[in-house]
A tleap script that builds the chain and sets N, CA, C and O, in Angstrom:
source leaprc.protein.ff14SB
mol = sequence {
  NMET LYS LEU ASN LYS SER GLN MET ARG SER
  ILE LEU GLU ILE THR TYR PRO GLU TYR LYS
  GLY ARG LYS PHE LYS LEU GLU PHE GLU ASP
  LYS TYR TYR PRO GLN ASN TYR TRP SER GLY
  GLY THR ARG LEU TYR PHE THR CYS LEU GLU
  ALA THR ASP GLU GLY ILE LYS ARG THR SER
  TRP GLY ASP ASN PRO PHE LYS GLN ASP ALA
  HIE LYS THR PHE ASP ILE PRO PHE ASN GLY
  LEU VAL VAL GLU HIE THR ILE PHE CYS GLY
  LYS ASP LEU GLY ILE THR VAL TYR ILE ASN
  PRO GLN SER ASP LEU LEU ALA LYS GLN LEU
  THR CILE
}
set mol.1.N position { 26.756 -0.457 7.851 }
set mol.1.CA position { 25.773 -1.130 9.228 }
set mol.1.C position { 24.769 -2.224 8.320 }
set mol.1.O position { 24.025 -1.696 7.494 }
set mol.2.N position { 24.746 -3.221 8.409 }
set mol.2.CA position { 24.102 -4.328 7.887 }
set mol.2.C position { 22.630 -4.523 8.675 }
set mol.2.O position { 22.423 -4.419 9.884 }
set mol.3.N position { 21.930 -4.754 7.893 }
set mol.3.CA position { 20.593 -4.710 8.625 }
set mol.3.C position { 19.989 -6.089 8.148 }
set mol.3.O position { 20.477 -6.639 7.160 }
set mol.4.N position { 18.944 -6.649 8.828 }
set mol.4.CA position { 18.330 -8.066 8.619 }
set mol.4.C position { 17.128 -7.284 7.954 }
set mol.4.O position { 16.806 -6.098 7.889 }
set mol.5.N position { 16.492 -8.749 7.384 }
set mol.5.CA position { 15.000 -8.395 6.953 }
set mol.5.C position { 13.785 -8.038 7.569 }
set mol.5.O position { 12.892 -7.316 7.124 }
set mol.6.N position { 13.878 -8.782 8.926 }
set mol.6.CA position { 12.938 -8.158 9.655 }
set mol.6.C position { 13.516 -6.886 10.570 }
set mol.6.O position { 13.037 -6.926 11.703 }
set mol.7.N position { 14.307 -5.916 10.383 }
set mol.7.CA position { 14.340 -4.796 10.262 }
set mol.7.C position { 13.769 -3.663 9.433 }
set mol.7.O position { 13.455 -2.493 9.654 }
set mol.8.N position { 13.759 -4.545 8.304 }
set mol.8.CA position { 13.648 -3.729 7.095 }
set mol.8.C position { 11.935 -4.101 6.489 }
set mol.8.O position { 11.469 -3.641 5.446 }
set mol.9.N position { 11.290 -4.927 7.336 }
set mol.9.CA position { 9.527 -5.506 7.119 }
set mol.9.C position { 9.159 -4.078 6.646 }
set mol.9.O position { 9.428 -3.691 5.508 }
set mol.10.N position { 8.547 -3.332 7.547 }
set mol.10.CA position { 8.313 -2.378 7.338 }
set mol.10.C position { 8.466 -1.162 5.835 }
set mol.10.O position { 7.647 -0.606 5.103 }
set mol.11.N position { 10.062 -1.183 5.942 }
set mol.11.CA position { 10.539 -0.075 4.851 }
set mol.11.C position { 9.897 -0.858 3.375 }
set mol.11.O position { 9.144 -0.275 2.594 }
set mol.12.N position { 10.322 -2.121 3.223 }
set mol.12.CA position { 10.144 -2.904 2.177 }
set mol.12.C position { 8.605 -2.727 1.818 }
set mol.12.O position { 8.223 -2.488 0.673 }
set mol.13.N position { 7.720 -2.875 2.966 }
set mol.13.CA position { 6.694 -3.151 2.514 }
set mol.13.C position { 5.854 -2.072 1.539 }
set mol.13.O position { 4.963 -2.420 0.765 }
set mol.14.N position { 6.370 -0.525 1.755 }
set mol.14.CA position { 6.185 0.655 1.189 }
set mol.14.C position { 7.041 0.633 0.119 }
set mol.14.O position { 6.498 0.880 -0.958 }
set mol.15.N position { 8.210 0.413 0.096 }
set mol.15.CA position { 9.025 1.024 -1.141 }
set mol.15.C position { 9.642 -0.381 -2.190 }
set mol.15.O position { 9.709 -0.203 -3.406 }
set mol.16.N position { 9.928 -1.311 -1.765 }
set mol.16.CA position { 10.378 -2.328 -3.254 }
set mol.16.C position { 8.997 -3.784 -2.481 }
set mol.16.O position { 9.656 -4.809 -2.304 }
set mol.17.N position { 7.995 -3.943 -2.204 }
set mol.17.CA position { 7.363 -5.131 -1.746 }
set mol.17.C position { 8.088 -6.873 -2.622 }
set mol.17.O position { 8.344 -7.841 -1.906 }
set mol.18.N position { 8.252 -6.912 -3.857 }
set mol.18.CA position { 8.388 -7.208 -4.682 }
set mol.18.C position { 9.672 -8.394 -4.737 }
set mol.18.O position { 9.771 -9.529 -5.201 }
set mol.19.N position { 11.046 -6.976 -3.611 }
set mol.19.CA position { 12.157 -7.563 -3.475 }
set mol.19.C position { 12.570 -8.763 -2.485 }
set mol.19.O position { 12.569 -8.729 -1.255 }
set mol.20.N position { 12.899 -9.758 -3.270 }
set mol.20.CA position { 12.795 -11.084 -2.201 }
set mol.20.C position { 14.774 -11.458 -2.067 }
set mol.20.O position { 14.978 -12.657 -1.873 }
set mol.21.N position { 15.966 -10.666 -2.144 }
set mol.21.CA position { 16.928 -10.255 -1.332 }
set mol.21.C position { 17.043 -10.493 -0.532 }
set mol.21.O position { 15.996 -10.836 0.017 }
set mol.22.N position { 18.329 -10.568 0.345 }
set mol.22.CA position { 18.509 -10.605 1.812 }
set mol.22.C position { 19.710 -9.697 1.960 }
set mol.22.O position { 20.365 -9.957 2.970 }
set mol.23.N position { 20.218 -8.606 1.153 }
set mol.23.CA position { 21.023 -7.921 1.281 }
set mol.23.C position { 21.011 -6.533 1.510 }
set mol.23.O position { 21.204 -5.770 0.563 }
set mol.24.N position { 20.816 -6.121 2.612 }
set mol.24.CA position { 20.340 -4.614 3.113 }
set mol.24.C position { 21.638 -3.864 4.341 }
set mol.24.O position { 22.148 -4.500 5.264 }
set mol.25.N position { 21.908 -2.503 4.026 }
set mol.25.CA position { 22.607 -1.710 5.094 }
set mol.25.C position { 22.117 -0.598 4.928 }
set mol.25.O position { 21.274 -0.176 4.137 }
set mol.26.N position { 22.934 0.052 6.051 }
set mol.26.CA position { 22.293 1.526 6.574 }
set mol.26.C position { 23.690 2.265 6.627 }
set mol.26.O position { 24.778 1.834 7.008 }
set mol.27.N position { 23.386 3.335 6.200 }
set mol.27.CA position { 23.891 4.422 5.841 }
set mol.27.C position { 23.500 6.151 6.316 }
set mol.27.O position { 22.515 6.858 6.103 }
set mol.28.N position { 24.864 6.387 7.081 }
set mol.28.CA position { 24.394 7.980 7.783 }
set mol.28.C position { 24.496 8.822 7.180 }
set mol.28.O position { 25.656 9.134 7.450 }
set mol.29.N position { 24.010 9.840 6.183 }
set mol.29.CA position { 23.947 10.647 5.596 }
set mol.29.C position { 23.371 11.822 5.706 }
set mol.29.O position { 22.190 11.734 6.042 }
set mol.30.N position { 23.817 13.033 5.528 }
set mol.30.CA position { 22.824 13.831 5.983 }
set mol.30.C position { 22.611 14.912 4.329 }
set mol.30.O position { 22.315 16.107 4.348 }
set mol.31.N position { 22.799 14.280 3.353 }
set mol.31.CA position { 22.592 14.436 1.891 }
set mol.31.C position { 22.376 13.398 0.749 }
set mol.31.O position { 22.666 12.319 1.266 }
set mol.32.N position { 22.134 13.256 -0.110 }
set mol.32.CA position { 21.962 12.184 -0.715 }
set mol.32.C position { 21.784 12.614 -2.096 }
set mol.32.O position { 20.870 13.352 -2.465 }
set mol.33.N position { 22.986 11.966 -3.093 }
set mol.33.CA position { 23.688 12.540 -4.398 }
set mol.33.C position { 23.213 11.253 -5.151 }
set mol.33.O position { 23.761 10.151 -5.105 }
set mol.34.N position { 21.762 11.699 -6.058 }
set mol.34.CA position { 21.285 10.010 -7.078 }
set mol.34.C position { 22.184 10.296 -7.860 }
set mol.34.O position { 22.285 11.469 -8.220 }
set mol.35.N position { 23.049 9.355 -8.323 }
set mol.35.CA position { 23.847 9.259 -9.604 }
set mol.35.C position { 22.788 9.259 -10.887 }
set mol.35.O position { 21.562 9.354 -10.850 }
set mol.36.N position { 23.728 9.113 -12.106 }
set mol.36.CA position { 22.626 8.588 -12.845 }
set mol.36.C position { 22.075 6.952 -12.340 }
set mol.36.O position { 22.570 6.018 -11.709 }
set mol.37.N position { 21.149 7.154 -12.822 }
set mol.37.CA position { 20.218 6.441 -12.354 }
set mol.37.C position { 19.971 5.318 -13.639 }
set mol.37.O position { 19.171 4.422 -13.367 }
set mol.38.N position { 20.427 5.294 -14.661 }
set mol.38.CA position { 21.331 4.477 -15.368 }
set mol.38.C position { 22.258 4.598 -16.494 }
set mol.38.O position { 22.200 5.261 -17.529 }
set mol.39.N position { 23.261 3.661 -15.952 }
set mol.39.CA position { 24.480 3.836 -16.660 }
set mol.39.C position { 25.125 3.141 -16.914 }
set mol.39.O position { 25.437 2.676 -15.817 }
set mol.40.N position { 25.840 2.443 -17.876 }
set mol.40.CA position { 26.667 1.313 -18.072 }
set mol.40.C position { 26.499 0.008 -17.508 }
set mol.40.O position { 27.415 -0.775 -17.258 }
set mol.41.N position { 24.907 -0.236 -17.266 }
set mol.41.CA position { 24.495 -1.272 -16.841 }
set mol.41.C position { 24.471 -1.038 -15.255 }
set mol.41.O position { 24.684 -1.862 -14.364 }
set mol.42.N position { 24.201 0.114 -15.175 }
set mol.42.CA position { 24.243 -0.037 -13.148 }
set mol.42.C position { 22.450 0.983 -13.103 }
set mol.42.O position { 22.270 2.175 -13.350 }
set mol.43.N position { 21.481 -0.019 -12.720 }
set mol.43.CA position { 20.478 0.744 -12.593 }
set mol.43.C position { 20.317 1.149 -10.800 }
set mol.43.O position { 20.582 0.325 -9.924 }
set mol.44.N position { 19.891 2.408 -10.548 }
set mol.44.CA position { 19.304 3.037 -9.094 }
set mol.44.C position { 17.426 3.244 -8.696 }
set mol.44.O position { 16.919 4.209 -9.268 }
set mol.45.N position { 16.979 2.852 -8.272 }
set mol.45.CA position { 15.931 3.210 -7.895 }
set mol.45.C position { 16.023 3.490 -6.426 }
set mol.45.O position { 16.597 2.858 -5.538 }
set mol.46.N position { 15.395 4.470 -6.392 }
set mol.46.CA position { 15.243 5.257 -5.111 }
set mol.46.C position { 13.736 5.723 -4.715 }
set mol.46.O position { 12.934 6.360 -5.399 }
set mol.47.N position { 13.578 5.108 -3.147 }
set mol.47.CA position { 12.598 6.335 -2.472 }
set mol.47.C position { 12.579 6.911 -1.292 }
set mol.47.O position { 13.303 6.449 -0.409 }
set mol.48.N position { 11.894 7.839 -1.080 }
set mol.48.CA position { 12.130 8.932 -0.021 }
set mol.48.C position { 10.909 8.875 0.736 }
set mol.48.O position { 9.793 9.088 0.261 }
set mol.49.N position { 11.265 8.456 2.438 }
set mol.49.CA position { 10.096 8.143 3.481 }
set mol.49.C position { 10.791 9.126 4.554 }
set mol.49.O position { 11.923 9.605 4.620 }
set mol.50.N position { 9.647 9.227 5.365 }
set mol.50.CA position { 10.018 9.687 6.445 }
set mol.50.C position { 9.765 9.262 7.903 }
set mol.50.O position { 8.572 8.967 7.826 }
set mol.51.N position { 10.100 9.053 9.113 }
set mol.51.CA position { 9.966 8.104 10.243 }
set mol.51.C position { 8.974 8.807 10.932 }
set mol.51.O position { 9.189 9.945 10.515 }
set mol.52.N position { 8.017 8.900 11.718 }
set mol.52.CA position { 7.098 9.484 12.395 }
set mol.52.C position { 6.800 8.396 13.876 }
set mol.52.O position { 6.964 7.177 13.827 }
set mol.53.N position { 6.301 9.216 15.238 }
set mol.53.CA position { 5.791 8.412 15.638 }
set mol.53.C position { 4.927 7.250 15.664 }
set mol.53.O position { 4.926 6.343 16.496 }
set mol.54.N position { 4.153 7.403 14.591 }
set mol.54.CA position { 3.530 6.556 13.944 }
set mol.54.C position { 4.124 5.269 13.190 }
set mol.54.O position { 3.534 4.217 12.945 }
set mol.55.N position { 5.338 5.599 12.913 }
set mol.55.CA position { 5.944 4.523 11.891 }
set mol.55.C position { 6.606 5.357 10.742 }
set mol.55.O position { 7.043 6.502 10.858 }
set mol.56.N position { 6.606 4.634 9.687 }
set mol.56.CA position { 7.680 5.267 8.722 }
set mol.56.C position { 6.655 5.043 7.317 }
set mol.56.O position { 6.351 3.977 6.781 }
set mol.57.N position { 6.310 6.237 6.995 }
set mol.57.CA position { 5.380 6.283 5.420 }
set mol.57.C position { 6.216 7.444 4.119 }
set mol.57.O position { 7.285 8.045 4.213 }
set mol.58.N position { 5.383 7.414 3.171 }
set mol.58.CA position { 6.251 7.980 1.979 }
set mol.58.C position { 5.582 9.547 2.300 }
set mol.58.O position { 4.473 9.883 2.716 }
set mol.59.N position { 6.586 10.193 1.973 }
set mol.59.CA position { 6.542 11.347 1.913 }
set mol.59.C position { 7.017 12.351 0.402 }
set mol.59.O position { 7.903 11.918 -0.334 }
set mol.60.N position { 6.366 13.582 0.118 }
set mol.60.CA position { 6.752 14.569 -0.827 }
set mol.60.C position { 8.141 15.551 -0.610 }
set mol.60.O position { 8.361 16.713 -0.950 }
set mol.61.N position { 8.732 14.834 -0.097 }
set mol.61.CA position { 10.475 15.896 0.135 }
set mol.61.C position { 11.255 14.798 -0.823 }
set mol.61.O position { 11.345 13.571 -0.786 }
set mol.62.N position { 11.629 15.534 -1.453 }
set mol.62.CA position { 13.138 14.680 -2.842 }
set mol.62.C position { 12.393 13.219 -4.028 }
set mol.62.O position { 12.850 12.281 -4.681 }
set mol.63.N position { 11.023 13.829 -3.728 }
set mol.63.CA position { 10.379 13.169 -4.942 }
set mol.63.C position { 11.187 13.277 -6.278 }
set mol.63.O position { 11.522 14.419 -6.595 }
set mol.64.N position { 11.572 12.181 -7.162 }
set mol.64.CA position { 12.041 11.878 -8.019 }
set mol.64.C position { 12.625 13.173 -8.278 }
set mol.64.O position { 11.882 13.992 -8.819 }
set mol.65.N position { 14.545 13.746 -7.830 }
set mol.65.CA position { 15.084 14.637 -8.389 }
set mol.65.C position { 15.316 14.639 -10.501 }
set mol.65.O position { 15.760 15.537 -11.217 }
set mol.66.N position { 14.970 13.721 -10.750 }
set mol.66.CA position { 15.288 13.430 -11.986 }
set mol.66.C position { 14.438 14.063 -12.821 }
set mol.66.O position { 14.723 14.340 -13.986 }
set mol.67.N position { 13.125 14.375 -12.147 }
set mol.67.CA position { 12.326 15.264 -13.033 }
set mol.67.C position { 12.604 16.493 -13.303 }
set mol.67.O position { 12.324 17.112 -14.329 }
set mol.68.N position { 13.377 16.995 -12.014 }
set mol.68.CA position { 13.851 18.692 -12.285 }
set mol.68.C position { 15.456 18.445 -12.375 }
set mol.68.O position { 15.921 18.308 -13.506 }
set mol.69.N position { 16.046 18.401 -11.625 }
set mol.69.CA position { 17.637 18.648 -11.643 }
set mol.69.C position { 18.273 17.303 -11.411 }
set mol.69.O position { 18.304 16.857 -10.265 }
set mol.70.N position { 18.943 16.415 -12.734 }
set mol.70.CA position { 19.272 15.054 -12.471 }
set mol.70.C position { 20.830 15.810 -12.029 }
set mol.70.O position { 21.401 16.799 -12.490 }
set mol.71.N position { 21.315 14.537 -10.574 }
set mol.71.CA position { 22.442 14.951 -10.192 }
set mol.71.C position { 22.688 15.448 -9.391 }
set mol.71.O position { 23.818 15.454 -8.903 }
set mol.72.N position { 21.272 16.322 -8.766 }
set mol.72.CA position { 21.754 17.310 -7.716 }
set mol.72.C position { 21.344 16.657 -5.907 }
set mol.72.O position { 20.432 16.010 -5.392 }
set mol.73.N position { 22.635 17.302 -5.450 }
set mol.73.CA position { 22.424 16.582 -4.344 }
set mol.73.C position { 21.150 17.174 -3.266 }
set mol.73.O position { 20.520 18.206 -3.497 }
set mol.74.N position { 20.995 16.546 -2.411 }
set mol.74.CA position { 19.458 16.906 -1.795 }
set mol.74.C position { 19.421 16.918 -0.522 }
set mol.74.O position { 19.295 15.710 -0.327 }
set mol.75.N position { 19.440 17.461 0.661 }
set mol.75.CA position { 19.468 17.082 2.082 }
set mol.75.C position { 18.071 16.362 2.366 }
set mol.75.O position { 16.881 16.502 2.082 }
set mol.76.N position { 19.256 15.156 3.393 }
set mol.76.CA position { 18.076 14.439 4.028 }
set mol.76.C position { 17.552 14.488 5.200 }
set mol.76.O position { 18.122 13.884 6.108 }
set mol.77.N position { 16.147 15.335 5.503 }
set mol.77.CA position { 16.156 15.990 6.585 }
set mol.77.C position { 15.880 15.143 8.005 }
set mol.77.O position { 15.916 13.927 8.192 }
set mol.78.N position { 15.684 15.881 8.631 }
set mol.78.CA position { 16.120 15.386 10.130 }
set mol.78.C position { 15.558 13.636 10.451 }
set mol.78.O position { 16.252 12.752 10.955 }
set mol.79.N position { 14.057 13.506 9.965 }
set mol.79.CA position { 13.576 12.056 10.142 }
set mol.79.C position { 13.639 11.590 8.585 }
set mol.79.O position { 12.932 10.631 8.275 }
set mol.80.N position { 14.064 11.918 8.054 }
set mol.80.CA position { 13.837 11.372 6.770 }
set mol.80.C position { 14.591 10.145 6.322 }
set mol.80.O position { 15.648 10.137 6.953 }
set mol.81.N position { 14.537 9.338 5.695 }
set mol.81.CA position { 15.678 8.470 4.723 }
set mol.81.C position { 15.313 8.305 3.453 }
set mol.81.O position { 14.154 8.629 3.192 }
set mol.82.N position { 15.867 7.960 2.732 }
set mol.82.CA position { 16.270 7.401 1.641 }
set mol.82.C position { 16.091 5.764 1.277 }
set mol.82.O position { 16.610 5.068 2.150 }
set mol.83.N position { 15.732 5.317 0.642 }
set mol.83.CA position { 15.800 3.711 0.145 }
set mol.83.C position { 16.272 3.706 -1.571 }
set mol.83.O position { 15.734 4.016 -2.634 }
set mol.84.N position { 17.609 3.155 -1.125 }
set mol.84.CA position { 17.937 2.700 -2.684 }
set mol.84.C position { 18.173 1.594 -2.908 }
set mol.84.O position { 18.910 0.911 -2.197 }
set mol.85.N position { 17.512 1.129 -4.095 }
set mol.85.CA position { 17.700 -0.484 -4.811 }
set mol.85.C position { 18.633 -0.486 -5.797 }
set mol.85.O position { 18.241 0.042 -6.837 }
set mol.86.N position { 19.905 -0.972 -5.807 }
set mol.86.CA position { 21.290 -1.019 -6.293 }
set mol.86.C position { 21.152 -2.492 -7.308 }
set mol.86.O position { 21.051 -3.559 -6.703 }
set mol.87.N position { 21.152 -2.509 -9.114 }
set mol.87.CA position { 21.354 -3.293 -9.800 }
set mol.87.C position { 22.537 -3.251 -10.496 }
set mol.87.O position { 22.622 -2.127 -10.991 }
set mol.88.N position { 23.562 -3.971 -10.800 }
set mol.88.CA position { 24.669 -3.535 -11.265 }
set mol.88.C position { 24.822 -4.813 -12.362 }
set mol.88.O position { 24.782 -6.019 -12.116 }
set mol.89.N position { 25.001 -4.162 -13.594 }
set mol.89.CA position { 25.274 -5.450 -14.500 }
set mol.89.C position { 24.391 -6.674 -14.807 }
set mol.89.O position { 24.529 -7.814 -15.249 }
set mol.90.N position { 23.395 -5.851 -14.341 }
set mol.90.CA position { 22.226 -7.080 -14.237 }
set mol.90.C position { 22.051 -7.894 -12.604 }
set mol.90.O position { 21.026 -8.461 -12.224 }
set mol.91.N position { 23.123 -7.783 -11.950 }
set mol.91.CA position { 23.177 -8.583 -10.506 }
set mol.91.C position { 22.390 -7.849 -9.459 }
set mol.91.O position { 22.692 -6.659 -9.368 }
set mol.92.N position { 21.692 -8.167 -8.857 }
set mol.92.CA position { 21.239 -7.636 -7.653 }
set mol.92.C position { 22.163 -7.286 -5.994 }
set mol.92.O position { 22.434 -7.996 -5.026 }
set mol.93.N position { 22.378 -6.055 -6.289 }
set mol.93.CA position { 23.258 -5.532 -5.141 }
set mol.93.C position { 22.753 -5.388 -3.658 }
set mol.93.O position { 23.464 -5.388 -2.652 }
set mol.94.N position { 21.082 -5.238 -3.736 }
set mol.94.CA position { 20.714 -4.993 -2.518 }
set mol.94.C position { 20.003 -3.493 -2.630 }
set mol.94.O position { 19.803 -2.724 -3.570 }
set mol.95.N position { 19.707 -3.459 -1.137 }
set mol.95.CA position { 19.347 -2.483 -0.775 }
set mol.95.C position { 19.848 -1.557 0.570 }
set mol.95.O position { 20.055 -2.008 1.696 }
set mol.96.N position { 19.998 0.004 0.094 }
set mol.96.CA position { 20.749 0.995 1.041 }
set mol.96.C position { 19.828 2.106 1.560 }
set mol.96.O position { 19.120 2.952 1.015 }
set mol.97.N position { 20.140 1.742 2.940 }
set mol.97.CA position { 18.773 3.126 3.775 }
set mol.97.C position { 19.862 3.916 4.005 }
set mol.97.O position { 20.900 3.454 4.480 }
set mol.98.N position { 19.720 5.095 3.706 }
set mol.98.CA position { 20.515 6.487 3.817 }
set mol.98.C position { 19.601 7.319 4.793 }
set mol.98.O position { 18.558 7.740 4.293 }
set mol.99.N position { 19.849 7.622 6.145 }
set mol.99.CA position { 19.307 8.101 7.081 }
set mol.99.C position { 19.968 9.444 7.604 }
set mol.99.O position { 21.191 9.373 7.476 }
set mol.100.N position { 19.647 10.366 8.025 }
set mol.100.CA position { 20.164 11.915 8.860 }
set mol.100.C position { 21.013 11.016 10.006 }
set mol.100.O position { 20.577 10.084 10.681 }
set mol.101.N position { 22.225 11.538 10.007 }
set mol.101.CA position { 22.488 10.895 11.261 }
set mol.101.C position { 22.493 11.199 12.545 }
set mol.101.O position { 23.195 10.702 13.426 }
set mol.102.N position { 21.389 12.342 12.666 }
set mol.102.CA position { 21.144 12.744 13.745 }
set mol.102.C position { 19.654 12.479 14.031 }
set mol.102.O position { 19.038 13.143 14.864 }
set mol.103.N position { 19.135 11.560 13.366 }
set mol.103.CA position { 17.774 11.156 13.423 }
set mol.103.C position { 17.278 9.891 14.566 }
set mol.103.O position { 16.863 8.763 14.298 }
set mol.104.N position { 17.488 10.531 15.912 }
set mol.104.CA position { 17.285 9.523 16.430 }
set mol.104.C position { 15.898 8.336 16.987 }
set mol.104.O position { 15.628 7.461 17.810 }
set mol.105.N position { 15.333 9.149 15.775 }
set mol.105.CA position { 13.855 8.123 16.152 }
set mol.105.C position { 13.589 7.199 14.962 }
set mol.105.O position { 12.790 6.266 14.883 }
set mol.106.N position { 14.338 7.619 14.169 }
set mol.106.CA position { 14.517 6.014 12.985 }
set mol.106.C position { 15.056 5.151 13.233 }
set mol.106.O position { 14.812 3.949 13.130 }
set mol.107.N position { 16.380 6.061 13.825 }
set mol.107.CA position { 17.553 4.838 13.958 }
set mol.107.C position { 17.122 3.646 15.229 }
set mol.107.O position { 17.204 2.441 14.993 }
set mol.108.N position { 16.724 4.108 16.395 }
set mol.108.CA position { 15.614 3.390 17.265 }
set mol.108.C position { 14.738 2.627 16.592 }
set mol.108.O position { 14.839 1.431 16.867 }
set mol.109.N position { 13.872 2.917 15.765 }
set mol.109.CA position { 13.102 1.888 14.845 }
set mol.109.C position { 14.167 0.551 13.679 }
set mol.109.O position { 13.717 -0.518 13.267 }
set mol.110.N position { 14.988 0.872 13.529 }
set mol.110.CA position { 15.972 -0.143 12.815 }
set mol.110.C position { 16.646 -0.864 13.843 }
set mol.110.O position { 16.902 -2.049 13.633 }
set mol.111.N position { 16.892 -0.467 14.652 }
set mol.111.CA position { 17.947 -1.787 15.260 }
set mol.111.C position { 17.543 -2.084 16.183 }
set mol.111.O position { 18.391 -2.503 16.970 }
set mol.112.N position { 16.356 -2.076 16.593 }
set mol.112.CA position { 15.410 -2.762 17.352 }
set mol.112.C position { 15.457 -4.324 17.139 }
set mol.112.O position { 14.675 -5.053 17.749 }
savepdb mol mol.pdb
quit
């Protein structure tokens, strides 16, 4: 599902405030598999966040798994989200937001 910049504003302020692109998409997943974050010209950056009644904030779950077990799948909590910025061979492919499919609070905040 595609998102627009106004839907992403609060997430971008927290994660990638310098991002000037217009490519955003939303994926519903209950797990996240961080691929090789620097491989063959592809660079992946990601940040884990949590949606609460007060809004979206940074969280400690899923803190850079590359520090522990690279390529280890981890669960996306009920109101958690992973924000991934992808660069492929120097070309910006945009931002993908992965949220748990059961996260009604977050889905409402993003689809307003």
